[in-house]
N, C-alpha and C positions, 0 to 999 in steps of 0.2 A: 289685545294681541295681535289682532289681523292687521293693525298698522306696523308693529314691529316685523310680523314677515314680510309685510310689503317692501318696507325702507330697509332692512337690514345690511343688504347688499349695497347701496346707495351710501348708508351711514359706515358700513365697512371700509368702502374704498377712499372715503374722505378722512376717516380716521388713520388709513394706511399712509395716505397722502401728506396729512400734518404731521404725523409721527416721524417719517422721511425728511421732511422738512426741517423740524426741530432740529435733528443732528446735522444737517448740512448748515444751518443758521448758528449752530454752536462752534462747528469747525470754521467757519467763515466769519466768526464773531460780529454777526448782523445784530444781534442783541444777546444779553447775558442775564441769568438770574443769580443772586448772590449764593444761594445755598440750596442746591437740589435736596429732593428730599432723601433721594438714595443716590450712592455715588454712580451706579450704572446706568440712571436716568438723566434725562435733561430736566431743568427746572421747569420747562413750563408742562410737564406732564400731568402735574396736579389739576392744570386747568383742562388739558385734554381730556385727562379721563374722569373729571368731574362734571362740570357744566358743559362740556362741548358735546359730549355725544348724547346727553338728552335734547339739548337745544337742536341739533342737527335733526332728531327725529321730529320734532315740534315744527320746525320751520318745514320741512319737507311734508309734514301731514296738512298743515296750515294753507300751504301753498301750491298744492299737487294741482298741475294743469296750469298753472299761471306763472310762466318764467318770468316775466317783469316784476312781478310781486315777490317772486323768490328772490331774486336779485336786490331788490331793495331791503327787504327784512335782513337778508343775509349781511348786507352791508351795515346795516344799522347796529345787528348784533356783534358783528366783528369791531365795529367803532366803540362799543360798550366794553368788548373785552380788552382793548386797548387802553381805555382810562383804567 
């Protein structure tokens, strides 16, 4: 529970940033999903609300104070999302 309290603002910032990015990406057709789960959400919201938020907590918890490791682990995780 203390980790949730410690990282909740950072994860909220990342979530808002990715949420806004998904709407910009949809508008400029950077990528697309065939059928969004709900018509008022983008198709990638299932990924953002599903594994992305807990993954952000774990990455921040495991790499606290080690920026290089954070960037590497985040890069690997984002690459896995792309696959």
